[in-house]
C-alpha angles and dihedrals in degrees: 000000000000117000116218134178111227121003120200113196109204131032101221124115095282092050095044091049092048089051092048093051094046093047090047087058091057100263124135108242133194121190118205121196131175094218128073090254139020130242097040097141089044088058092048090052089054098052094092094033123307105256100201100178144321135256121249145096119290092254093051093042097053092047086077093066124087130188133047129019126336112308094209096092093046096049091042087061089063113001134181093275091050091051091053090048090050091054091048090052088057087059095255124124122222134203136197119231122216088259090063093250116137123219137174109256090244087054094209128097098226097077090048093049093048092052091044094052090048089056091049090052090051088053090052097248112164116217119203111190123190091039106126109190113240109167146356112218128193113285091039092282111165120208122193132200091249090061097256118140130194134177112218133192090218133008128207117194116205103159098143129227129284104281124103094017092182088071091056096263095117103135092241090137094069096080091045091052091049089053087055089056096256113139114229132181112229113266114249134183115271130179091023142124124273129223125235138163109263119187118239092251092053092051092046091055103031113024110130094011126123127232106211137190095023137137118227126195132195117175108314095340124095126184136178123221139077143298136209122221112226133179090258100038135283138342131177144093095288095059092040089057091051096049097103092051092046094050089057094053120097088210106022116214137160129205118213125206102202094184106035095166093061134063123226090255092052091050092051090050092048091050091053122170112354120191097171137023110354093202092055089049091048091051089058102035100035094032091233117186119240092252094049090047092051092051093047092045089056089059092059100215114202101205138028090250091052092048091049090050091052092048089055096044116014110174117214116185113216128210107200143321120272117264117290089243088069096044123109089222141353136232126215128052135121110011116242089233088068091059135067122219091277091055091251117146107250091213094049113043113208093026117107136187128204144165125023093346088082120081104259138116135207138164126253118266101096097305094106096055092040090057091049091053094043097048091042089053092051094047094045093050094045094046089052090060095047 
């Protein structure tokens, strides 16, 4: 059996970052990944523009994370400024959009991954693809599905959550961890669309159309943004941000304010006298979008005041989130109680967990990748001292 120094199981952003940190501290690192190549989910995340992180102070930044202990110490390890500096050190410029989101200038993930892998090679990191992890035996012996076995001095697990299973992030590790006595919360879809029952007339008029410049509320949480009407329900940043609140509701429902800059009284005044179709008048006088108009028309308001009230708070009952396979990220995973402050498993000294395997949740906007880098940094540094 081959003896190795530090083993990183999983070649996503958290695993690659953990390997980079450990190798930079002089340790010999081997990355194992079940797929033919590493960084596959990282590349998927970059297809529409690789959102590396987000601007903001530490206090504001960490307020976007839910689950577990305070995130301040984890993000402080490797914050949004450090992530931009890291990208610059790879020779890649970044820019900040008006939304506060930060991207590499090339936008895509491929140039970043190529430069990152080149750095790992310079640091002497060994990458073993097609090594699907099967079992962890006493003495930190790693067994893989291809029959290979290695004994490591320290092990860092970075196997991802349950979203985008084609990239290797399929959540198959949960059952294995539970067999090792590690308590895990079931993985659930996060940052995903939700299903609802649209009428045929709404779909005919609004399917595939955005609803912009709105305010959406679920429970005690309110967000501004936009939504997209789909055949099965709703997609878009606003509903992604409300996912945690919606999952906790016995009967999930959102309320949309289609005209947040106006009061009900102002909307009634703007509508004025209407002798014909109120929705057609509202389209002109309120500048309602086609999708918003279709949804309001389905409610069949009887008076201008009733229509204005619906425009300010239109309730849409939801059925369930879309399948985890379609989600941008997942929530659930290894409970924080199983980990010490260095993300080491209390029951398995010298074995660490990072990235989306841990039970936390955050919205899109750069917070997901930032957490992968930050937890990878913490685990890589801690494993190097073990």
